C-alpha positions in Angstrom: 123.4 55.3 143.8 123.3 51.6 144.0 126.1 49.0 142.7 125.7 45.2 141.5 127.7 42.5 143.6 130.8 42.6 140.6 131.1 46.0 141.1 131.3 46.1 145.2 133.5 43.1 144.4 136.1 44.9 142.4 136.7 47.3 144.9 137.0 45.3 147.7 140.0 44.0 145.5 141.4 47.3 145.3 141.0 48.3 148.9 141.9 44.6 149.9 145.3 45.0 148.1 145.8 48.3 150.0 145.5 46.7 153.1 147.5 44.0 152.8 150.4 45.8 151.8 149.5 47.9 155.1 149.4 44.4 157.0 152.7 43.4 155.3 154.7 46.5 156.7 153.0 45.6 160.0 154.3 41.8 159.8 158.1 43.2 159.0 157.7 45.7 161.8 156.7 43.2 164.4 159.4 40.4 163.2 161.6 43.3 163.6 160.7 44.0 167.1 160.9 40.0 168.2 164.0 40.0 166.1 165.6 43.2 168.9 164.4 41.6 172.1 166.6 38.5 170.8 169.4 40.3 169.7 169.6 42.1 173.0 169.5 38.7 174.7 172.4 37.6 172.7 174.4 40.6 173.3 173.8 39.7 177.5 174.7 36.4 176.8 177.9 36.9 174.8 178.8 40.0 177.5 178.6 37.6 180.4 180.9 34.8 178.5 183.6 37.5 178.0 185.0 38.3 181.5 185.9 34.3 181.8 187.5 34.6 178.7 190.0 37.3 179.1 190.1 36.0 182.3 191.9 32.7 180.8 193.6 34.3 178.2 191.8 33.2 175.7 190.8 35.4 172.5 187.1 37.4 172.5 188.0 39.0 169.1 185.2 36.2 167.7 182.6 37.7 170.6 183.7 41.1 169.9 183.1 40.6 166.2 179.9 39.0 166.6 178.1 41.4 168.9 179.8 44.3 166.6 177.3 42.5 163.5 174.7 42.1 166.1 174.8 45.6 166.7 174.4 46.5 163.5 171.4 44.4 162.9 169.7 45.8 165.5 170.2 49.3 164.2 168.9 48.1 161.0 165.8 46.9 162.4 165.2 49.8 164.7 165.4 51.5 161.8 162.7 49.3 160.1 160.5 49.5 163.2 160.7 53.4 163.0 160.8 53.5 159.3 157.2 51.6 159.6 155.5 53.9 162.0 156.3 56.7 159.9 155.0 55.7 157.2 151.8 54.5 158.8 151.7 58.0 160.2 151.7 59.3 156.8 149.0 56.7 155.5 146.6 57.6 158.1 144.4 60.0 155.9 144.8 57.2 152.7 143.7 54.4 155.3 140.7 56.4 156.4 139.7 56.9 152.8 140.1 53.3 151.5 138.1 52.3 154.7 135.2 55.1 153.8 135.6 53.8 150.3 135.0 49.9 151.1 132.0 50.7 153.4 130.6 52.7 150.9 130.4 49.9 148.5 129.3 47.6 151.0 126.3 49.9 151.7 125.5 50.8 148.6 125.2 47.4 147.5 123.5 46.3 150.3 121.3 49.5 149.7 119.7 48.0 145.9 119.4 44.9 147.7 116.9 46.7 150.3 115.3 48.8 148.1 113.9 45.6 146.5 112.9 43.7 149.7 111.4 47.3 150.8 109.0 47.1 147.1 107.9 43.7 148.0 107.3 44.2 151.2 105.1 47.3 150.7 103.4 44.9 148.4 102.3 42.5 150.8 101.8 44.4 154.0 99.0 46.3 153.4 97.3 43.4 152.4 98.4 41.9 155.7 97.8 44.9 157.6 94.1 44.6 156.4 93.5 41.0 156.9 95.1 41.5 160.5 92.5 44.1 161.4 89.4 42.7 159.8 90.1 39.5 162.2 90.8 41.3 165.4 87.4 43.5 164.6 85.5 39.7 164.0 87.4 38.5 167.2 85.9 41.6 168.8 82.4 41.0 167.4 82.0 37.7 168.3 83.7 38.0 172.1 80.9 40.5 173.2 82.3 43.5 172.0 84.1 43.4 175.4 87.8 44.0 176.0 87.9 41.3 178.6 88.7 38.2 176.3 91.9 37.2 175.1 92.9 37.6 171.9 94.4 34.9 169.3 96.9 37.6 168.4 98.5 38.9 171.3 99.7 42.9 171.4 102.8 42.4 172.6 103.0 40.0 169.0 101.9 43.0 167.0 101.9 45.8 168.2 102.1 47.9 164.7 102.9 47.0 161.0 105.1 50.0 159.5 105.4 51.5 156.7 108.4 51.8 154.5 107.7 55.0 152.6 106.6 57.6 155.4 105.7 57.2 159.3 102.3 56.5 159.3 102.2 52.9 160.0 99.8 50.6 158.0 98.2 48.9 161.4 98.2 50.1 164.7 96.9 47.6 167.4 94.6 49.7 169.1 91.4 47.4 169.5 88.8 49.7 170.6 89.8 52.6 167.8 89.9 49.8 165.5 86.4 48.6 166.0 84.7 52.2 165.7 87.0 53.1 162.6 86.1 50.0 160.8 83.2 47.7 161.9 80.8 49.2 159.2 83.7 48.4 156.6 83.8 44.6 157.7 80.2 44.3 158.4 79.9 45.3 154.9 82.7 43.3 153.2 81.7 39.9 155.0 77.6 40.8 155.2 77.7 40.9 158.9 74.3 42.1 160.1 73.9 44.8 162.7 73.7 42.9 165.8 76.0 43.1 168.8 76.4 39.7 170.8 75.3 39.9 174.8 75.4 37.6 177.5 72.1 35.9 177.6 71.3 34.9 181.4 70.4 30.8 181.8 66.6 30.9 182.2 65.4 29.9 185.5 64.9 26.1 186.5 61.5 25.1 186.4 
């Protein structure tokens, strides 16, 4: 079953909303991890300041209060990181399912376009194969019916013209077989007499 562009866009929108929520969680986790690093660095800095203040007989209550607050913040942020990690583990199947849904929608949309193009191709390709075949046979007739000439349609350029509806090519480039199988057809179509081109030796000089 194929779908329209509008139907695909609706599915994409639904799926993207789900992934946006996942991205938002990942961003919160990333920010929390960065904050934890910064807070741990601040802890180390404050702890290096505290001995000097104590040695000078100054109060470290402010530092202690800040250290306690930092530890609480780190604990909360670590819980956030843990929570997001666990949440994503539980969403693994949903993430897979939504990815598959989005991909399936895209494939179904492209499938519809491909079917239309295939139909157009199969309307044109058989005629094209016929023209190529006839041209090669006419070349073959013109060039002494031998295999020692260079065709205007090289083998490397057109090995075969595929058939999209089955495995039988519409045209295969096997020149001698073409001549044997289609020589009479081409002669009849273009009113060509039964004549073979030969190399005619030059007359002896008088």
